[in-house]
N, C-alpha and C positions, 0 to 999 in steps of 0.2 A: 351584351351582344356582343359576339366579336367581331375584329377589326374588318374581316372582309365583308359581312354583313352591312357594318354600318357603311363601310364605302358605297356599298348599291344601294340602299336604301330611298334615294331618289327615282334609281332607275325601277326599283321593286314597284314603285307606287305608280309612275308611270306605264308599267307593263301591265298591271291590275286594270285602271282605269281603261286603258287603250282594247282592252281584252272584254270589257264589259261595254264596251260601245260598240264593239262589231257586231254586232247583233243588227242595228241599222234599223231599228223601230223605233220610233217617235216615245219619248215617255211621258204616261199618265201620271202624276204624281198623285197619291193617294189622299182621298177627302179628309180634310179637316175642320175644326170651327174655327179655330183661329192661327192663325198662320204669323209666325214672328216674323218683325221687319226691321231692321236695322237702319234709324236714318243717318241721310248722307253719304257721306263716303269712308267707310272704313277701312283704315290702315292697318296696314303689317304689324306696328307695334299693338294696336288696339285688339289683332286676334291673339297676338301670342298672351295679352292682359287677360283675355276672356280663360283661353286656355290655360294658363296659371293658376286660376280663381276656379275652374268648374269640372278642372282634370282627374278622375277618380281614381287613378295612383299617384297623383301630387297628394291628394285629401289623404290619402292611406299611411303615403308620408310622415304627413303632418303628424298622425296621429302615433306614430311610429316614435318620430320625436320626444311629442309629450309621454307615450309610454316611459321609453330613456329617460325622462326629467322625472318622472314620479319614481322609478328603480333607481336614480341617484339619491333621491331623498331616504329611499329605505334604507339605502347602503349607507346613509348617514345614522339613521336611526338608532344603527349596531354600536354607537359611541353610547349610548344615551345609557342608562338603567331603563331595565323593564320590570315593568307593577304586573304582576298576574295576582287573579283571584280564584282559587280552586274550592270546590265544596261540594257536600252531598249528602246523602242520609243512606241509614240503612239499615232494616229489618234482619233482628235475627229470633230466631224459633224459641230457644234457649238463655232462661236469665243465667251470669255467672256466677258460678260458688267455687270460691275458695279451697274448702274444707267439704269432703265429701258426707262426714256425718259430725255430731258433736265432738268437743276438743274438750277434753280436761288435764288439766295443767297442773303441775305440783307447784306448789308456794313456797317461797322461801320466809324466816324470821330472822331478828339479830340477834346473832350471839353474842353477851358483854363479855364473855369469856374468849370467845377466839377472834373476837370484834372484824365476825364478817356476818354473811347473812349464811342461815344452812336452812337443807331443806328439811319441813315438817314429814318426821317419820312416825309409823306407829313403830312406838318399842315396846321390849318383855318389859312388865311391872320388874320379874323378880331379879333379872341382870340390868335391865335400862339398855340394854341394844336392840338397832333396827332391827327387825323381824322381814324377811323375806318372801313373797308368796310363792304357789307352785311355780312361776313361770321363772323365778329365781331375781325376780327383781324387788328392790326392797317398795315397801306399801307407804305411798303418802297418808297424813295424817290429814291432810285438809289438799283442797285443790279448786284450781278457776274454771269454771264451768265454762267454753265459748258455745253459744249454741252455733249447729249452723246455720239457721237462718238469718245471722247475725252476719255473717260474713258472704251473704246471698247479694247480690246484685240485679238489680235490673235492666238490661242492656237489650230490649224489643227494638226503641226507638233512638236510634243513633245518628244524631247531627253532627257535621265536620265541616270546617272552614281555614283559608289560610291564606293572606294575603303576603306575598312573597316578592320582594326586590332584590332584581340581581344586578350588579354593575362589574361588565369585564375590564379586569384590571390589561392583560396581557395575555392575547390568545395567537402568540405567533407570526404577527403582523399581518392576519388573515383580514382584519380589520379595516387596515385602511388598503390592503391590495383590494378586496372588494370595492373599497369607495374610490381607489382611479380608475378600475375595469367601467365602471360604471359611467366616471366622468368622460372616460374614452369613448366609451358606448354612443353616448349624447351626441359627443361631438364625430362618429362616426355617422349615426344617425340623419343628420346634419348634413354633411358632404354628400349623402347618398340622397336627401332631397336637392342639395344642388343639382346633382347629374342626372335624375329624372326630370327636371325642369328644364335643362339643356336640353333634353332627347325630346320633351312634349314641345319647346323653342323650333326645334329640327325638325320637327314632325309637321306643326303648324305651317314653317319655313316652308314647308313641302311641299303642301296641299295649298298654301298661297297663291306660291308662283307656278303650279299646276293651272291651276286655275288661269292665273293672268294668260300663260303660254297658248288654252286651250281658246280663249277669246278672241288672243291675236291671232288665232287659225282659224277662226271662224271667220271673222274680218275679212281673212286672206283668200275664204273659199269663197266665202261671200262675192269677192272682187273677182276669183278666178271663173263663178259663173257668170258672172257681171259681161266678163272678156268673154269668153266662149258663147254667150247667147249675144252678143253682137256680130260676133263673126259666123256665128249661124242665120245672123238676120241678113245679112251681106251675101254670102255664100247664097242664100236664097232667091234674090235679087238677080246674082250674077247668071244663077241657072235659070231663072225667065226671060235673063237676055239672052242666054246662049253662050255665055261666056265660060261659065264653069259644070261640070257635067257630075252625075246624079252621085258618080262616088263620092265626090268633096262634100258634097251635101251630108250624107251618110257619116261618112268620118267625124263631119264636125259634129253630127247629132249624138252619134255614139259615145265623142269624148267628153258632151256635154251632159247628158244621163252620167256619167261615171263622177264627174266634176258636182251632180246634186246628191248623189248616193253620198260620196265622199262630205258633202255638206250638212247631210241625215247624220251620218257617224260621229262628226267635231260637236252637232247642236246635242246629241245624247252625251256624248263624254265630257260638256261645258256641265250638262245637267250634275250626272254622276259627282265630278269634281267639286262644285261648291257644296253638295252631300256630304263627300269624304272632309272638305275643310267644318263645315259646322258640327259633322260628331266630334272632329276632333277639339273643337272648341268646348263642346258640351253643350252647342243650340241644338236644337230643333234641326232633324235634317232637311227640312220644306223650306226651313228661313229663309229670307228674302235677302241679298244686301250687295250694296255695289263695292268692288274694290278700290283702292284711292290709287291701284297701278293699272286696271285692266281697258283705261284707253291710252294708259302711256304708251308710244310705238316705240320709245328708247329708253328704260328706266336707269340702262348701264348710261351716263353722260360720255358725250366725245370726247371729253378732256382726261376721263378716267385712265389713271396709269395703274399697270398691273404693279402686284407688289414683291417688292424687291428680292434678287432672285439669293442675296445672301441667307446665311443659317441665323438660326432663331436660338437665344439663352433658353437652353432644356435646363438649366437650374428654375430659373421662374417662371419656364410653362409645367416643371414639375409641381412647383411651389401654387399654380393656376388652377393644376388640374383637381377637381374637387374627387373625382373615384383614386388617384393616388395619396389623397388625405385622409380617406377615408382607409383604406390600403395601411397606411403608418399609423391609422389609430388602432387598426386591427393586430399592429403590430405590439403595441402597448396595451392591448388585451392579454395576447400574448404572452406577455412582461410579464401581467401583475398572475397571470393564472399557474404561473411559473413559481410565486411567492405565495401563493394561499395551498401550491403542492407542496411545497416548503414548509409551510405552518404545521402539519400536518404531523410532521416528526418532531416539531416545537413542545415544549411548555405550555399551559394555559394556565390565568391564574382569574379567578373570578370570586367578590365580594357579594355574599349573601347573606340575605336581612330578611327577615317573616312575622308574620303573627297569626300566631292558630289561635282557634276557639273550636269548642266542642261540648256537645250536650249528651249524654251525663259527662263531667269532666271530674280530676282526683285530684286537684291542687290542694282542697282543705278538705281529704274526704272522700268517699263517692258522694256528687249530690247532683240531682236530675238538673240541672238550670246548666247556661251556658257561661263560659269562661274561658279565656286564654293566656296567653303570655307572647313576649318575645320575646324572639330567637337572633342571635349574630352569629357571623361564618366566614368562612375564607373556604374557596372549593380551589385545589391545585389539580392538574391532568398533566401527566409524564408520561410520553408513549417510552416503549421498554422496548419490545419486537414484534414484529409484526412480518417476519420471515420475507422483506425486502419489497413487500405493498408500496407501502409509502415511498419509498426508494427510487421505486419502477414508477410510480405515477408521474416525479420530479423530473425524473429522467422523458419522459412521453411528453413533459410539458415544453422541457427544453428544445426536444425535435419539431413539435409545434411552434415556436419561436422563428427556429430558425427554416422553417416551414412559410410560413409566413414572410420573413422578409427575402426570402429566394422568389416568393410571388411578387413582390415590391419589385424588384431588379429584373425579374420578366416584364413586369408591365412598364416600366421606365423607359425599356428596349422597344418594347410594342411601339408605346407613345411617341418616343424619337421616329420610328419607321412612320409613323401616322401623321405625322408632322409631315414630314417630308414628302409622301403622298401628298397630301394635299394641300402643302405649294407646290407643288408641282404641276398638280391635275389645276392648281385655280390660273398658275403664269398659261397653263395649256389652253383654260378656256379663255384667258383676255386674249393670246393672240388669234385663236379662231373667233374669236368675237371682231376683233379686225379685220380679219379677214374676211370673212362676210361681209362685210360690212361694204367693201369692196367690189367684193364680186355684185351683190346689190346691184352697187350703180350700174355696173358694167350689163347685168341683167337686164336693167331700167332701160339703157341705151339700147341694147339688141331686142327689146321689145319696141321700142317704139321704131328702129328701122325697118325690122319687118313690118309692123302694119303700117307703114307710110310706103312701103315697097309693096304691099300685098294692092295698096289702092291706087297705085302707079301700075298694077298691071304686069311689075318685074318677079312678083314672087308668088307663090303658090299658099293655099290654104295651110297645107302641111306645112312651109316653112313657117309660119304665122303660129300655128301651135303647137311644132319646136321652139317656139322662143317664147309661147307661152308657159308651157311645162318647164323649161330653165330660171323662168322670173319664179312661175310657183315652189320652185325648189331653192331658189335663191334666198327668197323670202321667209321659207319654212326652218330652215338653215340657219337664219338671221334670227327666226324668234326663240328655235333652240338652243344656241350660245349666245344670246341673250340672258334667259332663265340660266344658262348652267352656270352662269356668269355668279349670278346669285346664288345659287347652290353653295358654289363652291368656297364664296365668301363667307356664306354662315358655314360652312363644315370646317373649315379652315380657323375661324373664329371660334368655332368647336373643340377644333384639336387642341386649338392655344388654350384654353381653359377661362375664355375673355364673353363666351357666348352670354350669360349669366350674372349680370351684374346687378 
């Protein structure tokens, strides 16, 4: 939400309710089997607690906190060894044969004369020399026969599996950075939850004081109608006695009819504002409740003083603002993402151990049964050259961190402006409220004097209606100023970061 939109939230809500009430048609609530009724008088704090418990946005933000917590645990698990199992089955169409045919190998015998092993060859009986065959090779007198079938293995059905343990030793700082990122993300999620809770509280306050305002204006409209009705009665009597004209009667009656129409509009607006408050608090729109302040004609005590005009300690304000704290966590995330980018340019080392099993196996000859063995080793990965891709990734992460820092600086400047605006607005609201109280006393006295002069015959009905109109305006302005003080106090508290504690 932008700063301007935030400052105008209460005026937007009031405009929506007023526009809906302009229809001037009494509302007929939908028929329901059950109606929620809140017992007793419900205070502003009660409505805040209801909204904080039932608001869907807050429910989602709480789930985001849980999600961030799970991700933090996930990142911590990277410190620990990973154990995996892989297995499978493979069907082969053919058997595996080492030779394509039977193999005949020459054999050797020990020759005592040479003290070595010599091939057994066919010799010429006359000369004793070995005889060569047509291919020019000596002809062995004895051979060792290796049948093809002896070196053919059945691999139609192959089963295999492996349990592997991987322990990271050094990953270029990536694991440490990812753990820092998830911790910062969890903190940011908590701060955003607080910020969303403040928005909900402010919306509740706006809806609550809107109901108080319209209830007060409803009573004011009732009183105004009663005044005009009494004046109409008196003017009709004076017409019968010949001391008033028909024009005087029509003027009062027209004014009375307009006041009755305005009363209908206020009644409809009050119903709508109660629905809006119920919706913000997660209650059925037709819930029935009585506000603790709706019959209080002066929620602002007469002795209440306006806030001091001195400045605020902005460093304390910055520390209290959850949105700024969330931005600070965003800077920490960007900083750690830079470390992750740097880790892609550093070597990584991991320890690996596994136990592999297969059927058939070749550990003790070829056998169609399960057998396995352990293996332990280390794996090292060293990036050498990637055409600047990893380096540019690191520079991009640096730029992102710079952007986050600038965003925080800009947000602090906006918060400083927001606090000053809220402070001046609150001071203005208090001054306006005290001036309306002074005007109210004068308007009451003016109406009393005009009514007395009318009864004594020295003032006309128009003079009385003018006094009544001034009285109505003074009371209406006092109600608006009273509600504005409450909303400005809430907004100032939100701007200072002290609304949700």
